[in-house]
N, C-alpha and C positions, 0 to 999 in steps of 0.2 A: 587313325590312332596307332595302328600297327607300324606305320611308317615313322611316326614320331618315336615310338619305342625303339625301333631299329636305329634311328639316329642317336638316341640316348646311349645305346650299347656301343655304337661305333665311336662316339665321343669318349666313352669310358675306356675303350680299348686304346685309343690314341693317347690318353693321359697315362695309362699304365705303361704303354710302350715308351713314352718319353721319359718316365721315371727310370725304366730299365736302361735306356740309352744313355741317360745322364750318368747313371752309376757306372756303366761300362767306360764311358769317356773319362770320368773322374778317376777310376782305378788305373787307367793307363798312365796317369801322372805319378803314380807311386813308384819310387825307385826300388827295384828288387835286386840290386847288386850287379846288374849288368847295364850296359849302355842303352839308354832309351831316350831318344830326342823329345818325346812327349813330355818329359819332366819340365821342359822350358816353356810349355804352352801358357802357363799362368805367370811367367816371369816377364815383367814389362820394363822397357827402357824408354827414356825420354828421347824421342826422335823428332827433332825440329818442333818442340813444343807439344807433341802429342804422345801420350803414354801408349806404346805399341808393344805387343808380345814379341819376344826375340825371334820366333820362327818367321815373322813378317819382315824382319830387317836383316836376316842373315841366313846362310845355308848351314844346316847342322848335319854332319855326317858321323858315322860310327865305323872307323876303320877296323876295329876289333871289339870284342865284347867288353873290354875294360877301358876304352878310350872314346871320347867324343871330340870332334873338331867343330868349332863354330867360326865361320868366316863371314863377318859383317860385309854387306855390299858397299858400305861407306866406311873407309878406314878410320874416319873420325869417331866412329862408334865403338871401337875396340875397348877403350877404357870405360865408357858408360855401360857397355854390355857386361864387362868384367865386374864392375861395381854392382850392377843389378843382380848378378848371380850370387855374389857374396852377400848382398842384403837379403836375398830370398832365403838364405839359411838352409840350403839344400844339402849341405854336408860336402860340397865340392870346393876345391881350391883351384881356381882357374889360373892358367899360366899363358902369357901371350908372347909371341915373338915379333910383334909389330904387324903381322898379317893375319894370323889365325889365333884363336884361343883354344888351347888344348886342355882338356879336362880328363884326368885319370880318375876312374870310378873306384873308390875304396870299397873293400868288402864290408858288408853289413855286419854289425855285431848282433849277437843273439838278442840283446835287449832291444835294439832298433827293429829287428825283424818282428818281435812280439808286439812292439808299439805299432808297426805298420799293419799287422793283422787286426789289432784292436781298432785302429782307425778305419780299416776296410769294413769291419763288421758294423761299425757305427754308420758308415755311409750306406751299407746294405740295409740296415734297419730303417734309415730315412727313406730309402727307395721303397721298402715294403709299406711304410706309412703312406707314401704317395699313392701306391697301388690300392691300398685299403680305402683311402679317401675317395679315390675315383669310384670304387665299388659302392661306397656309402652314398655318394652323390647320385649315382645311377639308380640305385634302388629307391632312394627318396623320390626321384623324378618319376620312376615307374609307378610308385604308389599314388602319386598325384594324378598320373594318367589314368589309373584304375578308377579314381574318383570321378574323372571326367568322362568315363564310359568304356575304358579298355576292359575286356572281360577278365575276370579274376584268374581263370586257368592260364590265359595267355600271359598275364602279368607274372604269374608264378614261373612259367616257362622261361620268360625273359630274365627273371631273377636268377634262375638256375644257370642260364647261359653266362650271366655276369659273374656268378660265383666260379664257374669253370674257368673263365678267363683269368679271374683273380688267382686261382690256384695255379694255373699255368705260368703266370708272370712271377708269382712268389717262388715257384720251383726254378724258373730261369735265374732269378736273383741268387738263389742258393747255389746254383751251378756256377755262376760267375764268381761268387765269393769263394767257393771251394777251390776253383781253379787259381784264383789270385793268392789265396792262402798257401796253396801248394807251391806256387811260383816263388813267393816271398820266403817261405821256410826252407826251400831247397838251397843248400850251400854250394 
C-alpha cells in the first residue's frame, strides 16, 4: 500500500513539474524587446509538404540585442520563411537580401509590454491550475488507498507531502512569472 502511495506522489510531482516546465518554455517565446530566437519556435513554414518550425529549417543568430539573422538551409525557403514570419503577426518586418533574412527588433510600446505581462499571468494561472489538478488527483487516489487499507495517519502524511510539493511548485511559478514580468517591463 505504501509503495502505491509513493507512486501516486511521484506521478503528481511529475505532472506538477511538467506544468512548470511548459510554462517556462512558453514564456521563452514572449518577445521582451530584445532578440530572442525562441520566438520562432511556434512559427511554421511549408517545407516540402510538411509544416515545420523555422528553427528546424534555418539557423537563427543574434548578432546584437536588436537584430536577428535567419539563414534557411535551402535558399528556396527564403520567401516562405519571410511569409510565415509576417503571417505569425509577431510585430517583425523581415528583410531579405537573397541569402539571409534580417529582422530588426522594434522597441516594445508600453501598451504591448502590459499586454505581454497580462498574457504571461494568464499562462501562469493555467500552470497553477495544472499543479492544483495534479494535487487533487493525488489526494483522491490516496483517499481510495486509505479505503483499501492504507492507515489513516500514513494517508494524512502523504497528503501533507503532496501539499508541500504543490506549495513549492506554485512558488516556483510565481518566481518565473515575476522574473518574466521584470524582463518585459524593463525598457
